[in-house]
C-alpha positions in Angstrom: -6.5 -48.9 -116.3 -3.8 -50.0 -113.9 -1.0 -47.6 -113.0 2.3 -49.1 -111.9 5.3 -47.3 -110.5 8.7 -48.6 -111.7 11.8 -47.4 -110.1 15.3 -48.4 -109.0 18.7 -46.9 -108.4 20.9 -45.6 -111.2 22.5 -48.6 -113.0 20.0 -51.1 -111.6 18.6 -51.7 -115.1 15.1 -50.2 -115.1 15.3 -49.8 -118.8 15.7 -53.5 -119.3 12.5 -54.1 -117.3 10.6 -51.3 -118.9 11.5 -52.6 -122.4 10.3 -56.1 -121.5 7.0 -54.8 -120.0 6.4 -52.8 -123.2 7.0 -55.9 -125.3 4.3 -57.6 -123.2 1.8 -54.9 -123.8 2.4 -52.2 -121.2 2.2 -48.5 -122.0 5.5 -47.2 -120.6 5.8 -43.6 -119.6 9.5 -42.8 -119.1 10.2 -39.9 -116.8 13.8 -39.6 -118.0 12.7 -39.1 -121.5 10.1 -36.5 -120.4 12.8 -34.8 -118.3 14.9 -34.4 -121.5 11.8 -33.2 -123.4 11.0 -30.4 -121.0 14.5 -28.9 -121.2 15.0 -29.1 -125.0 16.2 -26.0 -126.7 13.4 -23.4 -126.8 11.5 -25.1 -124.0 10.5 -22.9 -121.0 12.2 -25.5 -118.7 15.6 -24.9 -120.3 15.2 -21.2 -119.8 14.4 -21.7 -116.2 17.4 -23.9 -115.7 19.8 -21.3 -117.3 18.3 -18.6 -115.1 19.0 -20.7 -112.0 22.5 -22.2 -112.9 23.9 -19.8 -115.5 24.9 -20.1 -119.1 27.7 -22.5 -118.2 25.2 -25.4 -118.3 24.7 -24.9 -122.0 26.7 -26.4 -124.9 28.0 -24.1 -127.7 24.9 -24.9 -129.8 22.5 -23.9 -127.0 21.5 -27.4 -125.7 21.7 -28.4 -122.1 25.2 -29.6 -121.1 24.1 -32.5 -118.9 27.6 -33.5 -117.6 28.2 -29.9 -116.6 24.9 -29.6 -114.8 25.3 -33.1 -113.2 28.7 -32.1 -111.8 27.0 -29.2 -110.0 23.9 -30.9 -108.7 25.3 -34.2 -107.6 27.9 -32.5 -105.5 25.5 -30.1 -103.8 22.2 -31.2 -102.3 20.8 -27.7 -102.3 21.6 -27.2 -105.9 20.0 -30.6 -106.7 16.8 -29.4 -104.9 16.8 -26.3 -107.0 17.0 -28.3 -110.2 14.2 -30.6 -109.0 12.0 -27.7 -108.2 12.2 -26.6 -111.8 12.0 -29.9 -113.6 9.8 -32.1 -111.5 6.5 -30.1 -111.9 7.1 -29.9 -115.7 7.7 -33.7 -115.8 4.7 -34.4 -113.6 2.3 -32.4 -115.9 3.6 -34.2 -119.0 3.3 -37.5 -117.3 -0.3 -36.9 -116.5 -1.0 -36.0 -120.1 0.5 -39.3 -121.3 -1.3 -41.4 -118.7 -4.6 -39.8 -119.6 -4.0 -40.6 -123.3 -3.7 -44.4 -122.5 -6.7 -46.6 -123.1 -9.1 -47.7 -120.3 -7.7 -51.2 -120.4 -4.0 -50.2 -120.3 -1.4 -51.2 -117.9 0.5 -47.9 -117.6 4.0 -48.3 -116.2 5.5 -45.0 -115.1 9.3 -45.3 -115.1 10.3 -42.8 -112.4 13.9 -42.9 -111.2 13.2 -40.8 -108.1 9.9 -42.2 -107.2 11.0 -43.1 -103.7 13.0 -39.9 -103.1 10.1 -37.7 -104.2 7.5 -39.6 -102.1 5.4 -40.7 -105.1 4.8 -44.4 -104.1 1.4 -43.8 -102.5 0.0 -42.7 -105.8 0.3 -46.1 -107.4 -1.6 -49.3 -106.6 1.6 -51.3 -107.2 5.3 -50.3 -107.2 8.1 -52.4 -108.8 11.7 -51.8 -107.6 14.5 -53.0 -109.9 17.5 -54.0 -107.8 21.2 -54.7 -108.4 23.9 -54.6 -105.7 25.9 -51.3 -105.5 29.0 -53.0 -106.8 27.3 -54.2 -109.9 25.6 -50.8 -110.5 29.0 -49.1 -110.1 30.6 -51.5 -112.6 27.8 -50.8 -115.1 28.1 -47.0 -114.8 31.9 -47.1 -115.3 32.0 -49.8 -118.0 28.8 -49.1 -119.9 28.3 -45.4 -119.5 32.0 -44.3 -119.2 31.6 -42.5 -115.9 34.5 -41.8 -113.6 34.2 -43.8 -110.4 33.8 -40.7 -108.1 31.0 -39.4 -110.3 29.3 -42.8 -110.4 29.5 -43.1 -106.6 28.2 -39.6 -106.1 25.1 -40.4 -108.2 24.5 -43.6 -106.4 24.9 -42.1 -103.0 22.6 -39.2 -103.9 19.7 -41.5 -104.3 17.6 -43.6 -101.9 19.1 -46.5 -100.0 18.1 -50.1 -100.6 16.2 -50.1 -97.4 14.2 -47.1 -98.4 13.3 -48.6 -101.8 12.5 -52.0 -100.2 10.0 -50.3 -97.9 8.2 -48.9 -101.0 8.4 -52.1 -103.1 5.4 -54.4 -103.7 7.7 -56.2 -106.2 11.5 -56.5 -105.6 12.9 -57.5 -109.0 16.5 -58.7 -108.9 18.4 -57.6 -112.1 21.9 -58.7 -111.1 22.0 -61.9 -113.1 21.7 -62.9 -116.8 19.3 -61.0 -119.0 17.3 -64.1 -119.7 16.5 -64.5 -116.0 15.3 -60.9 -115.7 13.1 -61.2 -118.7 11.6 -64.5 -117.4 10.8 -62.8 -114.1 9.1 -59.9 -115.9 7.1 -62.3 -118.1 5.9 -64.1 -114.9 5.0 -60.8 -113.3 3.0 -59.7 -116.3 1.1 -63.0 -116.7 0.5 -63.8 -113.1 -0.1 -60.4 -111.6 -0.2 -57.2 -113.8 -2.5 -58.4 -116.5 -5.1 -60.0 -114.2 -4.8 -57.1 -111.8 -5.8 -54.7 -114.5 -8.6 -56.9 -115.7 -10.0 -57.4 -112.2 -9.8 -53.6 -111.5 -11.6 -52.7 -114.7 -14.3 -55.3 -114.1 -14.6 -54.4 -110.4 -14.1 -58.0 -109.2 -12.0 -59.5 -106.4 -8.9 -61.5 -107.3 -9.5 -65.2 -106.6 -8.7 -66.6 -103.1 -8.6 -70.1 -101.6 -12.1 -71.3 -100.8 -11.1 -72.4 -97.4 -8.9 -71.0 -94.6 -5.1 -71.5 -95.1 -3.1 -70.5 -92.1 0.5 -69.5 -92.8 3.4 -68.7 -90.5 3.8 -65.0 -89.6 5.4 -62.8 -92.2 7.6 -60.0 -90.8 6.8 -57.9 -93.9 3.0 -57.8 -93.1 3.5 -54.6 -91.2 5.3 -52.9 -94.1 2.6 -54.1 -96.5 -0.1 -52.7 -94.2 1.7 -49.3 -94.1 2.0 -49.2 -97.9 -1.7 -50.0 -98.3 -2.8 -47.4 -95.8 -0.6 -44.8 -97.4 -2.4 -45.4 -100.7 -5.8 -45.2 -99.1 -4.9 -42.0 -97.4 -3.7 -40.6 -100.7 -7.2 -41.2 -102.1 -9.4 -40.6 -99.1 -7.6 -37.6 -97.6 -9.3 -35.8 -94.7 -12.5 -38.0 -95.0 -10.7 -40.5 -92.8 -11.0 -40.1 -89.1 -8.5 -42.8 -88.6 -7.0 -45.7 -90.6 -5.4 -48.8 -89.1 -3.9 -52.1 -89.9 -5.8 -54.6 -87.7 -6.7 -58.3 -87.7 -4.3 -61.2 -87.3 -1.6 -59.9 -89.7 -1.2 -56.8 -87.5 -0.1 -58.9 -84.5 3.6 -59.8 -84.6 4.2 -63.5 -84.3 0.6 -64.6 -85.0 0.0 -67.2 -87.7 -2.8 -66.1 -90.0 -4.5 -66.2 -93.3 -2.3 -64.2 -95.7 -4.7 -61.3 -95.9 -4.0 -57.7 -94.9 -7.0 -56.3 -93.0 -7.3 -52.6 -92.7 -10.0 -50.6 -91.0 -11.1 -47.1 -92.0 -13.3 -44.9 -89.7 -15.3 -42.2 -91.4 -18.0 -39.8 -90.4 -21.1 -41.7 -91.6 -22.3 -44.3 -94.1 -22.4 -41.7 -96.9 -18.7 -41.1 -96.4 -18.1 -44.8 -96.3 -19.8 -45.3 -99.6 -17.9 -42.3 -101.1 -14.5 -43.6 -100.0 -15.3 -47.1 -101.1 -16.3 -45.9 -104.6 -12.9 -44.3 -105.1 -10.5 -46.9 -103.8 -9.9 -48.3 -107.3 -7.1 -45.7 -107.4 -5.5 -47.7 -104.6 -6.1 -51.1 -106.3 -9.2 -52.1 -104.4 -12.8 -52.8 -105.6 -16.0 -52.5 -103.6 -18.0 -55.7 -102.9 -21.4 -55.3 -104.4 -23.3 -57.0 -101.5 -24.9 -55.4 -98.5 -22.6 -56.0 -95.5 -23.4 -55.8 -91.8 -21.6 -55.5 -88.6 -23.2 -57.0 -85.5 -22.0 -55.5 -82.2 -22.1 -57.3 -78.8 -25.7 -56.0 -78.2 -26.9 -57.6 -81.4 -27.4 -54.2 -83.2 -26.8 -54.3 -86.9 -24.9 -51.5 -88.5 -23.8 -51.0 -92.1 -20.2 -50.9 -93.3 -18.7 -50.7 -96.7 -16.2 -53.3 -97.8 -13.5 -53.2 -100.4 -11.1 -56.0 -101.4 -8.1 -56.6 -103.6 -8.1 -56.7 -107.4 -4.4 -57.6 -107.2 -3.9 -61.4 -107.3 -0.6 -60.9 -105.5 -1.9 -59.4 -102.3 -5.2 -60.3 -100.6 -6.8 -57.3 -98.7 -9.9 -56.7 -96.8 -10.7 -53.0 -96.3 -13.5 -52.4 -93.7 -15.0 -48.9 -93.9 -17.0 -48.1 -90.8 -18.9 -45.1 -89.5 -17.5 -43.6 -86.3 -20.8 -44.3 -84.5 -20.3 -48.0 -84.8 -18.6 -49.6 -81.8 -17.2 -52.4 -83.9 -14.1 -50.5 -85.0 -13.1 -50.0 -81.4 -13.4 -53.7 -80.7 -11.0 -54.6 -83.6 -8.3 -52.3 -82.3 -8.8 -53.4 -78.7 -8.4 -57.1 -79.7 -5.3 -56.2 -81.7 -3.6 -54.2 -79.0 -4.5 -56.8 -76.3 -3.0 -59.6 -78.3 0.2 -57.5 -78.9 0.5 -57.1 -75.2 -0.2 -60.8 -74.3 2.1 -63.4 -75.9 0.3 -66.2 -74.1 -2.9 -65.2 -75.8 -1.1 -65.1 -79.1 0.0 -68.7 -78.7 -3.5 -69.7 -77.5 -5.1 -68.0 -80.6 -2.5 -69.5 -82.9 -3.2 -73.0 -81.7 -7.0 -72.5 -82.2 -6.5 -71.1 -85.7 -4.4 -74.0 -86.8 -6.8 -76.5 -85.3 -9.9 -75.0 -86.9 -8.2 -74.6 -90.3 -7.2 -78.3 -90.2 -10.8 -79.3 -89.6 -13.1 -79.9 -92.6 -14.9 -76.6 -93.5 -16.7 -75.5 -96.6 -15.7 -71.8 -96.6 -13.7 -69.1 -94.9 -16.9 -67.8 -93.4 -17.5 -71.2 -91.6 -13.9 -71.1 -90.3 -14.5 -67.6 -89.0 -17.8 -68.4 -87.3 -16.0 -71.3 -85.4 -13.6 -68.7 -84.0 -16.3 -66.4 -82.7 -16.7 -67.9 -79.2 -13.0 -67.5 -78.6 -12.9 -64.0 -80.0 -15.9 -63.0 -77.9 -14.2 -64.4 -74.8 -10.9 -62.6 -75.7 -12.7 -59.3 -76.1 -14.1 -59.7 -72.6 -10.6 -60.3 -71.2 -9.3 -57.4 -73.3 -12.0 -55.1 -71.9 -10.8 -55.9 -68.4 -7.2 -55.2 -69.4 -8.2 -51.9 -71.1 -9.8 -50.7 -67.9 -6.8 -51.7 -65.8 -4.2 -50.0 -68.1 -6.3 -47.1 -69.3 -6.3 -48.2 -72.9 -8.1 -46.1 -75.5 -8.0 -46.5 -79.3 
């Protein structure tokens, strides 16, 4: 099973995307529909809302008067929090029931309007944000839903900003144009990413990668992608992690690299490494079945666990090392030394481009050709660390 979070601001058109995903085969769990279900007449949720806000939020026939309640909560953040404290736990429990009922090969899309606001992004291996400019969202709310402009603006402004949503988004889906364009984008997303992601995750296999090293220009979003990945891993691993870091070339601003996010997890011992690795499917990662080794500068071999991406849209290497291994420290030292030395970044970039352009049969061969430079860089970095008092 693959769980996907779907969100977007009011009026952005999440329902259009959710409907198209359902047509392609996704199981859509709609938080708005559940939110209505848990406050239907006779439900404990409705009784709790009336206790908090009074009988004025009921219609004459005893149903929830949504416009009346909305006028209260969208004008007062404290009252909105009070409503959320009642409804969100009820919605969460019902969501979990519906997800559990989906099949083992399902792509479950959880349509959650306040996914970002409620800090839920880390619970999903992939988050889709549906976007439209505020002016278009405002027009839709006024023209299509009959809202007064002040009410529409209040609802828009009560939600997360575009920047906050973009920070949570693995997929930023523009829904400001014609319907046919949005549907085509959803179709491509399903075919090229979501369906194979689920199949890879279920089978426990890595998504395909280029057989040889391909160096790309630095992507300013690599840091945000690393943060999202680490948040997902922390959500799964919890206090078993001694530390978790984005390291490797994509963690160094301005450094060309293979488009792979490398993260390093440090845990108590090999048993903890195996335990964490076995659970990272919840974060979209699968464990490599082979036996992997680290070799430190003294030539001592030490085990590590290794997880990689099932997602064809984002290559990831997740190295899980016991705290007794010195290798994790070296990775952080090299990262921080490069961040502090622009000349070394340029030197390393030139070498990477040169080696990638040479004939090589595999990424491993490319990596082995870099080893002399990396070892020399670590020696320089160690001198720098002693001078400046660096510690990981």
